[in-house]
N, C-alpha and C positions, 0 to 999 in steps of 0.2 A: 456592059457588065454590071453597072451600078443597080439596075432594076432588080438583079438577083438578090440584093441585100434585103428585099422585102418579100421574097417568095421562098416557100419550102424547096429545098434542093438536096441532091445527094452528091457527095464527092466519091468518085470511083477512080481506080487506077486506069491508066492507059492499057487497053487490051492488046496493043501492038508489042509493047515491051514487057517482059516478065521480070519486073523489078519491084522494089519496095517503095517506101515514102521518098526515096531519093529520085524517084521518077517525077520530073517536073511537068509532065503533061497529064493533068487530071481533068476529068470530064464532069461538068456540072449539069444536073438534070432537074429543072423546075417542073411542076407537074400539072399545069392546066392542059398544056398540049404536048407534054413529054418531049421537049426539045433538048438537044444536046449542045453543049458549048465547050470549046477548048479554053482552059484557064491555066496558062503556063505559070510555073514557079510558085504555086499556092503554098507549097511546103519548102520553099527555097530556104536553105540554111538549117533545115531540120532532118538531115540525112540519117536514116535508120530509126526514125521515130515511129511509134505505134499509137494509133488513135483509140482511145478507150471511152469516149463520150463526146457529146455535144450539148451545150446548154447555154442560154442567154447570149447567143450569137458567137460563142467561143467554142472552138474544138479543144478538148482536153487530151493532151499527148503525154506519152512516156518517151523521153528522148532516148538516144542510143545507149545510155548508161542507166536507164530506168527511172530517171527523175521526172516528176510531173512538170508540165508546162501548159500554159493557157495561150491560145492563139486565135485572134480575130483576123480572118483572112481579108476582110474588106478595109479595115483600118490599118492593117499590118502591125497590130499591137500584139506583143508577146509579153507574158508575165511569167517569170520563173517562180515555181513553188518549191520550198525546201524538200529535199529527198526524204524517203522513208528511212528513219534511223535504224541502227542495228537492233535495238531492243524491240522496236515495232516489228521488224522482220522476224525476229526469233519467236515472238509471241504468236505469230502466224505459222509456227512450226517449220520455218524455212531455215536451213542450216546456216546460211550466211548471205550477205548482200550480193557477193559475187555469184553465188548459185542462183539468186533471184534474177540477176541481170542475164545470165547465160541461158537459163532454162525456163524461167517463169514469167518474163516480162510481158508476153503476149496473152497470158490468161490469168495472171495474179489479180488484176483489177477487172471486175466484170461490168461495173457501171460507175460513172463519175458524174456528179451534178453540182452546179453552182447555186448558192442561195440567191444571188442577184447578179447584175452585170458587174464584173470585177474591175477594179483599178489596181495599179501596183501597190498602193498603200492600204487597200481595203478589199478583201476577198475571202469568202468562206467556201471551201470545196469539201464535199463529202464523197466518200468512195464505198463501194461494196467489194469486198476483197476476200482472197483465200477461199478455202472450202473445208467445212461448211461456210457459207457466205456470211461474213461479219460486216460491221459498219465502222468506219472511222472518219474523222474530219480534221481539217486544218483550217485555222483562221489566222489572220495577220498578227494576232497577239501571241501565238504559241506554236507548238510543234504538232506533229501528228498524234491524235489521241483516239483510242478506240472507245466507242460508246459502251460503257461498262454494263448498262442495263439492257442492252440489245442482245438477247440470249437465244433468239431463234435462228433458223437457217433461212436467209432472205433471198427473194427473187427479184425485187426491184425497189428502187428508192426514187423519190421525187421531192423537190422543194415547192412549197406554195405558201406565200405570205409569211416568210420567216420560219415556217414549220417544215421539218423534214419528216416525210411519211415513208414508212417501210412496209412492204408486203412480204409475208412469209409463205412458205410452201403449203401450209394448211389453210390459207386464206385469211389469216389473222393480220390486223393492221395496227401499227404503233405510230405514234407521232411525238416529236420532240420540238419544243419551242427553242429557236436559235436566236431570239432577240437579245439575249444576254451572252456573256462570255462562256457560261457554263450552261449547256442545253438542259432543259427540264422536260421530262416525259409528261405529256398532257393527254395522251390517248392510248388505250390498249383495248382493241376489240378482239377478244380472244376466241379463236376458232369459231367464227360464224358458220352457220349452216350453208351448204352449196346445193342449189337446186340442180341435180344431176339428171340428165336424160339417159335412161338405161339402154335404150337402143343405140344411141350415139356412143355410149361407153363400150358396147360390143363392137361397133364399126371401127372405132379408133382404139383398139385394145392395146395394152401396155407391152405386149410381146412384139409388136410391130411399130409402135409409135412412142415418141417421147413428147412431153409437154413443157412448155415454157410459159410463165405467168408474168404479167405486166400490170403496173398500177398507174391509173390516170386520175388526177384530181382536177375537177373543173367546176368552178362557181359553187363550191361547197358540196358537190357530189362526188362519190367515189365509184370508180369503174375498175373491174378486174378483167383483163384480157387474157384469154387462154389460147395458146397456140399449139396446134398438133403438128408434129413433124415426123414424117415417115422416115424411119432409120435407114432403110435401103429402098431406093426407088429406081426401077429399071427404065429403059429408054422409052417404054410405052406409058410411063407415068404410074405404073402399078407398084404398090408397096409390097415388097417381098421379104421373106425371112432371110436371116443372115446366111443361111446355108444354100441360098439360091444358086442354081446351076448356071454360072456365067458362060456366055459364049466368048470366043477369043476377042480380046480387046474391049469387052464390055465392062463398064463400071456402074455401080449403083449408089450414087451419092444421096445423102439425106436431102429431103425437100419438104417445105411447108405444104400441108394439104388442106387445113381447115382452121377456123378461129371460132371461138365463142366469146361473147361479151356479157358480163354480169354487172348489175348495179346494186350497191349496198343499201339495203333497207335497215336503217338503224333501229327502228322500232321492233322489227321481227328478229334483228340480229342475224340476217341471212343475206347471201348473194342471190339476187333474182336475175335469171337470164333475160336478156332483152335482144330483140331481132332488128332494132332500128336505132340509128344514131341521131335521129331527128335532123337529117341532112348534114351532119358533121362528118369529119374525116379524122382517123387516128393514124399516128406515126409511131411505130415501135421498132425496137432494135437496140443498138448501142446507144442511141440518142436518148435524151430525157423523154419518157413517154408523154405524148401530147395529143390533145384533142383540139382541132381547129375548125373554124367555119368553112363550109364548102362552097361559098358563093363565088370564089375565083377558081373552082374546079369544074370539070365537066359534070361530075356526079358526086353525090354524098354517099353516106353509109359504106365508105371504103376504109380499108385498113392497109396502109402502106407499111411494108416490113423490110428489114435488112437482116443479114446473117449476124447473129451474136452467139453462135455456138462455139465459144472460145476453145473449149477443151478438145474439140474434134477437128476444127478447121485446119490445123497444122499436122494432124496425125498421118495424113496421106498426101503425097505430092500431087495426086491427080484430081483432087477436089477440095473444096473449102472456100468460104466467103461468097459462094455463088448464090445462096438461098435468098433471093432479093426480088420482090415483086409487090403485087397488090391483090388483096382479097375483097370480093364483093359480099357484103354481109347478107344482102337480100337474096341473091341467086346462088350464093355459096360457090362461086367460081374463083379460080386462082389464075393470075396472069403473071408470068415471070418476065422481067425486063431483059434478061440475058439467058434465054432458055437453052442455048447451045453451048454455054460456057460453064465449065465445071470448077474452074479454079479462078478466084479473084483475090489477089494478094497485093495490098491489103484489102480487106472487105469494104464495100460501100458503107457509108454512114449518112444518115439524114441530118439535115440542119433545118430547123423551123425557127426562123427569126422571131424575136419576141414581139415585134410590132405587127406581126401577121396573126399570131395566135389569138383565138377567142378566149384563151385561158388566162387572160389578165384580169384577175379578180380584185380590181381596186376597190370595188364597192362591197366586197365580201369580207367580213371579219369573222374569223373562226373563233367561236365562243366555247369550244369543247374544253372543259377544265377538269373533268373527272373521268376516270377509267370506267370502261363498261365491263 
């Protein structure tokens, strides 16, 4: 099992038992040969927890009363993070902490990332929370604090070299330097142009598809990943309208159908579409969005994805958490890892160990000091 600590893998629930995180039979899936392993008791002692992220070899959980917890499954290290205080909850327009625990725990936090590998005495955790999506952080010196100059509706956050980068729904990027106790905004790329394919826009029209955006920072370059999800997909893989005439027993769960990848051109202030990842592989979903070298994979130019459609995965008992697979950027094909499963509770989540990722930019120093 120790070799898994150096490979990307996914934690998934046992498909035999219909239980939550108290299920101690979780399956680990590293991805050169797509092997499955039984790993018992991975979340032992954390009954009722809900995983909201993975970053720097740690899973970020919300425990059974909604308090954040950091867990490294290989070292069995767990770090308690102070709970969201009442004032913080009320600013998110939530009536009370008890209401948050009972009704919102599984979709209140949509992304959680760590600045670096944490220790009990030193850790900085940032979250994307509520709706519209806001950003808050906690470090070991203080309490939960909302980033007051983060004013947009955000889609993704990533840490890179002490800088927290955030992607907004219009493609804007902001960055805050976390090297001191008070974060300082050092980057604001306001509404860059996006090179949109008109034919593709018709094919994946907004009346049948939803989109999800992810941000990846690798060696000083910025990538935006656009995910197209068919809102209702029938058994033949066709995206249908909500009013589709279902046959008896048929369900039409949402499914990912396509991805686009864009690279930011700072000079043009525009997102330029790319068709090749130069042999690299992307991991997106609830995990910290990551680009890694494909030398230990069968192929490059792949996008591994998991289900992070938090608002919908618990609306229907018959599906949710199932949207999990890999997209080939070159031939535009999609492969689902559990194509016959419509409900996975909790949903799978990727873990990309930091010693595997090619995104360790030790030689890259971000020198952006002025807003664009």
